[in-house]
LOVEXVEX-672608 format. One record per residue: residue number from 1; residue in three letters; z, y, x negated of N, C-alpha, C in turn. Coordinates in nm, 4 decimals. Layout:
N
(koltor NUM; "ALA"; (Z; Y; X); (Z; Y; X); (Z; Y; X))
...
//
This chain:
134
(koltor 1; "MET"; (-3.8711; 0.0289; -0.6606); (-3.7063; 0.0190; -0.5742); (-3.8104; 0.1871; -0.5183))
(koltor 2; "HIS"; (-3.8076; 0.2416; -0.3914); (-3.8782; 0.3266; -0.3874); (-3.7491; 0.3361; -0.1667))
(koltor 3; "LEU"; (-3.6875; 0.4374; -0.1769); (-3.6284; 0.4446; -0.1144); (-3.6852; 0.5658; -0.0083))
(koltor 4; "SER"; (-3.6262; 0.5033; 0.1509); (-3.6821; 0.6215; 0.2396); (-3.5822; 0.7421; 0.2469))
(koltor 5; "ALA"; (-3.6033; 0.8617; 0.3379); (-3.4956; 0.9753; 0.3060); (-3.3792; 0.9111; 0.3217))
(koltor 6; "PRO"; (-3.4115; 0.9061; 0.4263); (-3.2627; 0.8841; 0.5160); (-3.1551; 0.7313; 0.3840))
(koltor 7; "GLU"; (-3.1821; 0.6658; 0.3605); (-3.1491; 0.5287; 0.2540); (-3.1252; 0.6883; 0.1227))
(koltor 8; "LYS"; (-3.2347; 0.7395; 0.0464); (-3.1706; 0.8230; -0.0378); (-3.0480; 0.9545; 0.0299))
(koltor 9; "TRP"; (-3.0502; 0.9745; 0.1090); (-2.9149; 1.0823; 0.1801); (-2.7593; 0.9989; 0.1350))
(koltor 10; "THR"; (-2.8284; 0.8591; 0.2139); (-2.7098; 0.7601; 0.2878); (-2.6653; 0.7940; 0.0799))
(koltor 11; "ALA"; (-2.7261; 0.7030; 0.0145); (-2.6696; 0.7201; -0.1683); (-2.6462; 0.7790; -0.2598))
(koltor 12; "LYS"; (-2.6709; 0.9378; -0.1911); (-2.6247; 1.0291; -0.2142); (-2.5077; 1.0313; -0.1481))
(koltor 13; "MET"; (-2.4932; 1.0029; -0.0325); (-2.3074; 1.0483; 0.0173); (-2.2479; 1.0164; -0.0288))
(koltor 14; "ALA"; (-2.3018; 0.8217; -0.0305); (-2.1479; 0.7569; -0.0782); (-2.1536; 0.8975; -0.2658))
(koltor 15; "ILE"; (-2.1420; 0.9154; -0.2684); (-2.1597; 0.9450; -0.4505); (-2.1110; 1.1111; -0.4537))
(koltor 16; "LEU"; (-2.1326; 1.1403; -0.3691); (-2.0346; 1.3066; -0.2465); (-1.9226; 1.2059; -0.2430))
(koltor 17; "LYS"; (-1.8962; 1.1590; -0.1524); (-1.7748; 1.0409; -0.1355); (-1.6811; 0.9965; -0.2045))
(koltor 18; "THR"; (-1.7370; 0.9204; -0.3319); (-1.6053; 0.9107; -0.4572); (-1.6168; 1.0516; -0.5595))
(koltor 19; "MET"; (-1.7126; 1.1736; -0.5259); (-1.7012; 1.3195; -0.5555); (-1.5107; 1.3835; -0.5233))
(koltor 20; "LEU"; (-1.5464; 1.3994; -0.4437); (-1.4324; 1.4559; -0.2914); (-1.3561; 1.3534; -0.3140))
(koltor 21; "GLU"; (-1.3060; 1.2468; -0.2518); (-1.1844; 1.0538; -0.3637); (-1.1773; 1.1335; -0.4738))
(koltor 22; "GLN"; (-1.2202; 1.1714; -0.5753); (-1.2074; 1.2252; -0.6701); (-1.1318; 1.3558; -0.7047))
(koltor 23; "SER"; (-1.1994; 1.4054; -0.6413); (-1.0875; 1.5690; -0.6649); (-0.9530; 1.6313; -0.5411))
(koltor 24; "SER"; (-0.9615; 1.4865; -0.4786); (-0.9252; 1.5911; -0.4079); (-0.7178; 1.5134; -0.4493))
(koltor 25; "ARG"; (-0.7910; 1.3974; -0.5231); (-0.6156; 1.3647; -0.5844); (-0.6006; 1.4564; -0.7053))
(koltor 26; "GLY"; (-0.6806; 1.4675; -0.7867); (-0.6611; 1.5863; -0.8754); (-0.5940; 1.6372; -0.8301))
(koltor 27; "ASP"; (-0.6802; 1.7675; -0.7224); (-0.5862; 1.8662; -0.7059); (-0.4901; 1.8725; -0.6162))
(koltor 28; "ARG"; (-0.4488; 1.7804; -0.5527); (-0.3061; 1.7114; -0.4950); (-0.1624; 1.8160; -0.6022))
(koltor 29; "SER"; (-0.2356; 1.7218; -0.8026); (-0.1154; 1.7445; -0.8412); (-0.1345; 1.8407; -0.8733))
(koltor 30; "LEU"; (-0.2247; 1.9755; -0.8652); (-0.1998; 2.1236; -0.8882); (-0.1234; 2.1954; -0.7617))
(koltor 31; "ASN"; (-0.1574; 2.0915; -0.6302); (-0.1008; 2.1540; -0.5493); (0.1027; 2.1247; -0.5902))
(koltor 32; "ARG"; (0.1398; 2.0507; -0.6098); (0.2321; 1.9937; -0.6861); (0.3079; 2.1505; -0.7853))
(koltor 33; "VAL"; (0.3947; 2.2163; -0.7349); (0.4563; 2.3800; -0.7615); (0.6048; 2.3658; -0.7693))
(koltor 34; "PHE"; (0.6392; 2.3197; -0.6786); (0.7859; 2.4355; -0.6538); (0.8959; 2.1845; -0.7091))
(koltor 35; "PRO"; (0.9399; 2.2326; -0.7142); (1.0580; 2.1284; -0.7959); (1.1912; 2.1092; -0.7685))
(koltor 36; "VAL"; (1.1631; 2.0552; -0.8224); (1.3558; 1.9702; -0.6779); (1.3985; 1.9050; -0.8280))
(koltor 37; "THR"; (1.5828; 1.9571; -0.8348); (1.6888; 1.9252; -0.9699); (1.7388; 1.8194; -0.9053))
(koltor 38; "VAL"; (1.8215; 1.7765; -0.9634); (1.9329; 1.6555; -0.9717); (2.0317; 1.6231; -1.0389))
(koltor 39; "LYS"; (2.0902; 1.6766; -1.0302); (2.2209; 1.6282; -1.2099); (2.2994; 1.5240; -1.2219))
(koltor 40; "LEU"; (2.1819; 1.4524; -1.3387); (2.2995; 1.3052; -1.3331); (2.3325; 1.2857; -1.4563))
(koltor 41; "THR"; (2.4690; 1.2006; -1.4662); (2.5149; 1.1339; -1.5790); (2.3930; 1.1569; -1.6449))
(koltor 42; "LYS"; (2.4456; 1.0894; -1.8003); (2.3291; 1.0396; -1.8955); (2.2974; 0.9120; -1.8766))
(koltor 43; "GLU"; (2.4243; 0.8433; -1.8488); (2.4105; 0.6623; -1.7362); (2.2765; 0.7198; -1.7020))
(koltor 44; "GLU"; (2.2710; 0.7601; -1.5845); (2.2553; 0.7728; -1.5135); (2.0693; 0.7633; -1.5161))
(koltor 45; "LEU"; (2.0283; 0.8884; -1.6131); (1.9762; 0.9335; -1.5985); (1.8393; 0.8195; -1.7176))
(koltor 46; "GLY"; (1.9256; 0.7617; -1.7896); (1.8992; 0.6473; -1.9140); (1.8397; 0.4530; -1.7263))
(koltor 47; "LEU"; (1.8955; 0.4741; -1.6752); (1.8679; 0.3959; -1.5357); (1.7776; 0.4032; -1.5225))
(koltor 48; "VAL"; (1.7279; 0.5103; -1.5077); (1.6320; 0.6285; -1.3783); (1.5352; 0.5927; -1.4442))
(koltor 49; "THR"; (1.5549; 0.7047; -1.5989); (1.4483; 0.6380; -1.6891); (1.4023; 0.4617; -1.7317))
(koltor 50; "ASP"; (1.4521; 0.4412; -1.7164); (1.4263; 0.2583; -1.7763); (1.3363; 0.2073; -1.6284))
(koltor 51; "PHE"; (1.4514; 0.2372; -1.4764); (1.3660; 0.1996; -1.4014); (1.1988; 0.2212; -1.3841))
(koltor 52; "ALA"; (1.2130; 0.3697; -1.3960); (1.0511; 0.4589; -1.3294); (0.9093; 0.3291; -1.4497))
(koltor 53; "ARG"; (0.9685; 0.3496; -1.6147); (0.8800; 0.3080; -1.7074); (0.8748; 0.1559; -1.6655))
(koltor 54; "SER"; (0.9765; 0.1016; -1.6227); (0.9584; -0.1138; -1.5440); (0.8446; -0.0996; -1.4086))
(koltor 55; "GLN"; (0.8767; 0.0305; -1.3489); (0.7866; -0.0399; -1.2734); (0.6119; 0.0797; -1.3459))
(koltor 56; "GLY"; (0.5814; 0.1211; -1.4962); (0.4398; 0.1736; -1.4450); (0.4240; 0.3301; -1.4820))
(koltor 57; "LEU"; (0.5539; 0.3670; -1.4314); (0.5041; 0.5110; -1.4260); (0.6144; 0.6237; -1.4432))
(koltor 58; "ALA"; (0.6021; 0.7472; -1.4720); (0.6705; 0.8898; -1.5223); (0.8276; 0.8645; -1.4025))
(koltor 59; "ARG"; (0.9034; 0.9213; -1.5074); (0.9955; 0.9375; -1.4325); (1.0245; 1.0062; -1.3116))
(koltor 60; "GLY"; (0.9314; 1.1808; -1.3574); (0.9677; 1.2356; -1.1790); (0.7938; 1.2394; -1.1717))
(koltor 61; "GLU"; (0.7511; 1.0885; -1.0952); (0.6194; 0.9812; -1.0743); (0.7544; 0.9072; -0.9496))
(koltor 62; "TRP"; (0.7987; 0.8351; -1.0425); (0.8768; 0.7486; -0.9292); (1.0309; 0.8351; -0.8557))
(koltor 63; "ILE"; (1.0799; 0.9457; -0.9283); (1.1277; 1.0286; -0.8214); (1.1040; 1.0893; -0.6864))
(koltor 64; "ARG"; (0.9877; 1.2124; -0.7430); (0.8883; 1.2262; -0.5844); (0.7754; 1.1145; -0.5167))
(koltor 65; "ASP"; (0.7896; 0.9540; -0.5804); (0.8232; 0.8151; -0.4685); (0.9164; 0.8327; -0.3974))
(koltor 66; "VAL"; (1.0404; 0.8291; -0.4850); (1.1384; 0.7862; -0.3931); (1.1222; 0.8957; -0.2581))
(koltor 67; "ILE"; (1.1947; 0.9478; -0.2846); (1.2328; 1.1406; -0.2077); (1.1194; 1.1718; -0.0985))
(koltor 68; "LEU"; (0.9704; 1.1028; -0.0751); (0.8933; 1.1306; -0.0323); (0.8344; 0.9865; 0.0699))
(koltor 69; "ARG"; (0.9185; 0.8683; 0.0045); (0.9528; 0.7349; 0.1066); (1.0819; 0.7789; 0.1824))
(koltor 70; "GLU"; (1.1790; 0.7637; 0.1320); (1.3098; 0.8278; 0.2123); (1.3135; 0.8909; 0.3035))
(koltor 71; "ALA"; (1.1736; 1.0221; 0.2973); (1.1736; 1.0657; 0.4285); (1.0969; 1.1319; 0.4841))
(koltor 72; "GLY"; (1.0582; 0.9698; 0.4677); (1.0094; 0.9325; 0.5463); (0.7816; 0.9696; 0.5590))
(koltor 73; "GLU"; (0.7942; 1.0317; 0.4787); (0.6356; 1.0973; 0.4330); (0.5505; 1.0292; 0.3000))
(koltor 74; "GLY"; (0.5841; 0.8847; 0.2855); (0.5836; 0.8747; 0.1177); (0.5089; 0.6406; 0.2470))
(koltor 75; "PRO"; (0.4007; 0.6147; 0.1275); (0.4310; 0.4985; 0.1702); (0.6158; 0.3880; 0.2018))
(koltor 76; "THR"; (0.5533; 0.3063; 0.3156); (0.7314; 0.2140; 0.3105); (0.6492; 0.0890; 0.3181))
(koltor 77; "SER"; (0.5754; 0.1086; 0.2929); (0.5775; -0.1117; 0.2950); (0.5709; -0.1460; 0.1338))
(koltor 78; "ASN"; (0.6163; -0.2582; 0.1439); (0.6693; -0.3194; -0.0075); (0.5123; -0.4219; -0.0663))
(koltor 79; "PRO"; (0.4649; -0.3939; -0.1726); (0.3926; -0.4868; -0.1742); (0.4423; -0.6857; -0.1522))
(koltor 80; "ALA"; (0.5550; -0.6714; -0.1813); (0.4874; -0.8302; -0.2170); (0.6658; -0.8785; -0.1114))
(koltor 81; "LEU"; (0.7217; -0.8342; -0.0495); (0.7638; -0.7778; 0.1107); (0.6809; -0.8298; 0.1996))
(koltor 82; "ALA"; (0.4714; -0.7157; 0.1885); (0.3600; -0.8232; 0.2914); (0.3441; -0.9458; 0.3067))
(koltor 83; "GLU"; (0.3460; -0.9431; 0.0984); (0.3358; -1.1552; 0.0102); (0.3865; -1.2072; 0.1464))
(koltor 84; "ILE"; (0.5388; -1.1743; 0.1011); (0.6139; -1.2472; 0.1265); (0.5724; -1.3697; 0.2899))
(koltor 85; "LEU"; (0.5246; -1.1821; 0.3781); (0.4766; -1.2147; 0.5109); (0.4224; -1.2821; 0.5799))
(koltor 86; "GLY"; (0.2241; -1.2062; 0.4833); (0.1274; -1.2619; 0.5111); (0.1856; -1.4299; 0.4908))
(koltor 87; "VAL"; (0.2392; -1.5211; 0.4364); (0.2314; -1.6592; 0.3484); (0.3195; -1.6953; 0.4626))
(koltor 88; "ARG"; (0.3851; -1.6884; 0.4783); (0.5331; -1.7453; 0.6283); (0.4467; -1.7136; 0.7208))
(koltor 89; "LEU"; (0.3453; -1.6051; 0.7247); (0.2870; -1.6711; 0.8660); (0.1742; -1.6959; 0.8443))
(koltor 90; "LEU"; (0.0880; -1.7286; 0.7703); (-0.0407; -1.8427; 0.7138); (0.0745; -1.9837; 0.7631))
(koltor 91; "LEU"; (0.2215; -2.0254; 0.6612); (0.2977; -2.1325; 0.7092); (0.2890; -2.1930; 0.8860))
(koltor 92; "VAL"; (0.3476; -2.0686; 0.9604); (0.3143; -2.1093; 1.0519); (0.2696; -2.0817; 1.1668))
(koltor 93; "ASN"; (0.1094; -2.0694; 1.1388); (0.0541; -2.0029; 1.2694); (0.0098; -2.2293; 1.1838))
(koltor 94; "VAL"; (-0.0827; -2.2284; 1.0678); (-0.1075; -2.3667; 1.0274); (-0.0309; -2.4609; 1.1018))
(koltor 95; "LEU"; (0.0416; -2.4409; 1.0253); (0.1988; -2.6322; 1.0816); (0.2549; -2.5519; 1.1959))
(koltor 96; "ARG"; (0.2411; -2.5048; 1.3460); (0.2074; -2.5167; 1.4238); (0.1173; -2.6296; 1.5100))
(koltor 97; "PRO"; (-0.0036; -2.6366; 1.5016); (-0.0665; -2.6884; 1.4974); (-0.0856; -2.8136; 1.4433))
(koltor 98; "VAL"; (-0.0791; -2.8520; 1.3418); (-0.0728; -2.9380; 1.2304); (0.0621; -3.0305; 1.3187))
(koltor 99; "ALA"; (0.2061; -2.9764; 1.3826); (0.2770; -3.0833; 1.3464); (0.2332; -3.1716; 1.4639))
(koltor 100; "SER"; (0.2088; -3.0588; 1.5975); (0.1190; -3.1425; 1.7071); (-0.0148; -3.1873; 1.7360))
(koltor 101; "GLY"; (-0.0342; -3.2429; 1.5892); (-0.1003; -3.3284; 1.5346); (-0.2857; -3.2687; 1.6252))
(koltor 102; "GLN"; (-0.3001; -3.1587; 1.5637); (-0.4653; -3.0621; 1.6365); (-0.5050; -3.0074; 1.4931))
(koltor 103; "LEU"; (-0.5979; -3.0609; 1.4880); (-0.6956; -3.0330; 1.3460); (-0.7033; -2.8503; 1.3552))
(koltor 104; "LEU"; (-0.6554; -2.7942; 1.2209); (-0.7194; -2.6661; 1.1940); (-0.8664; -2.6529; 1.1023))
(koltor 105; "ALA"; (-0.9736; -2.6154; 1.2558); (-1.0969; -2.6327; 1.1987); (-1.0466; -2.5250; 1.0817))
(koltor 106; "PRO"; (-1.2071; -2.5687; 0.9487); (-1.2351; -2.3887; 0.8418); (-1.2361; -2.2972; 0.9227))
(koltor 107; "ASP"; (-1.2922; -2.2336; 1.0237); (-1.3375; -2.1110; 0.9980); (-1.2416; -2.0921; 1.1168))
(koltor 108; "ALA"; (-1.1625; -2.1535; 1.1842); (-1.0037; -2.0662; 1.2447); (-0.9257; -2.0609; 1.0734))
(koltor 109; "PHE"; (-0.9574; -2.1166; 1.0474); (-0.8264; -2.1039; 0.9552); (-0.9172; -1.9457; 0.8601))
(koltor 110; "ASP"; (-1.0509; -1.9457; 0.8136); (-1.0782; -1.8299; 0.7781); (-1.0589; -1.6810; 0.8343))
(koltor 111; "LYS"; (-1.0435; -1.7104; 0.9572); (-0.9826; -1.6527; 1.0844); (-0.8704; -1.5850; 1.0916))
(koltor 112; "LEU"; (-0.7520; -1.6888; 1.0275); (-0.6538; -1.6549; 1.0275); (-0.5624; -1.5889; 0.9143))
(koltor 113; "LEU"; (-0.6783; -1.6453; 0.7539); (-0.6459; -1.5199; 0.6778); (-0.7342; -1.3864; 0.7236))
(koltor 114; "ASP"; (-0.8286; -1.3848; 0.7786); (-0.8907; -1.2531; 0.7756); (-0.7494; -1.1339; 0.8259))
(koltor 115; "GLU"; (-0.7263; -1.2094; 0.9914); (-0.6360; -1.1248; 1.0523); (-0.4679; -1.1393; 0.9852))
(koltor 116; "ILE"; (-0.4452; -1.1840; 0.9169); (-0.2747; -1.2366; 0.9083); (-0.3232; -1.1268; 0.7175))
(koltor 117; "SER"; (-0.4102; -1.0901; 0.6538); (-0.4216; -1.0230; 0.5869); (-0.4309; -0.7988; 0.6318))
(koltor 118; "GLU"; (-0.4789; -0.8147; 0.7465); (-0.5182; -0.7535; 0.8398); (-0.3597; -0.6636; 0.8626))
(koltor 119; "ALA"; (-0.3048; -0.8112; 0.9046); (-0.1371; -0.7137; 0.9664); (-0.0006; -0.7502; 0.8855))
(koltor 120; "LYS"; (-0.0170; -0.7911; 0.7436); (0.1129; -0.7854; 0.6171); (0.1526; -0.6705; 0.6402))
(koltor 121; "HIS"; (0.0677; -0.5121; 0.6414); (0.1663; -0.4730; 0.5536); (0.1922; -0.3705; 0.6825))
(koltor 122; "GLN"; (0.1504; -0.3929; 0.8118); (0.2003; -0.2810; 0.8403); (0.3179; -0.3749; 0.9239))
(koltor 123; "LEU"; (0.2982; -0.4505; 0.9387); (0.4918; -0.5445; 0.9469); (0.5323; -0.5511; 0.8887))
(koltor 124; "ALA"; (0.5486; -0.5236; 0.7227); (0.5852; -0.5169; 0.5849); (0.6800; -0.3903; 0.7125))
(koltor 125; "ALA"; (0.5474; -0.2931; 0.6744); (0.6168; -0.1133; 0.7280); (0.7027; -0.0956; 0.7458))
(koltor 126; "LYS"; (0.7195; -0.1894; 0.8778); (0.8421; -0.1639; 1.0305); (0.8852; -0.3122; 1.0099))
(koltor 127; "LEU"; (0.9023; -0.3917; 0.9102); (1.0713; -0.4209; 0.9055); (1.1564; -0.3320; 0.7662))
(koltor 128; "VAL"; (1.1312; -0.2313; 0.6970); (1.1942; -0.1222; 0.5586); (1.1608; 0.0151; 0.6549))
(koltor 129; "ALA"; (1.1233; -0.0288; 0.7798); (1.0936; 0.1513; 0.8309); (1.2516; 0.1411; 0.9250))
(koltor 130; "PRO"; (1.3537; 0.2776; 0.8521); (1.4780; 0.3158; 0.9727); (1.4214; 0.2759; 1.1175))
(koltor 131; "ALA"; (1.5504; 0.2613; 1.1752); (1.5639; 0.2737; 1.3185); (1.4688; 0.2868; 1.4326))
(koltor 132; "GLY"; (1.5234; 0.4347; 1.3485); (1.4609; 0.5967; 1.4368); (1.3205; 0.5962; 1.4127))
(koltor 133; "ARG"; (1.2656; 0.4986; 1.2892); (1.0777; 0.6021; 1.3405); (1.0158; 0.4300; 1.3579))
(koltor 134; "ARG"; (1.0399; 0.3739; 1.3942); (0.9354; 0.2117; 1.4080); (0.9172; 0.2245; 1.5417))
//
């Protein structure tokens, strides 16, 4: 298979983009040089450690995520909440036409699924955002 010059550049750009994304992810942890400390009781430390592990995270990484989320810099969307909202949106948008005796065409259903997939995370983030950031 022979690629034209623009196709070669596009292929190389995709590889370059992947390499840049990987290096920028690694570089971010190198820039984390400012410690933040907190004093906990032995029981509190155990609770924090156990919970972080249950989330599949190191204790420090979980604490960092919590601090940044609460400060408004981290992800605020809860994946479980997003899925619940997605199911609710699907039910409301499918049951309304069915309740009024209308049929939902397969292509309309597929379009609805796509729209819900795009909207559910934004809605979840809005719901969990403090009133001042909405």
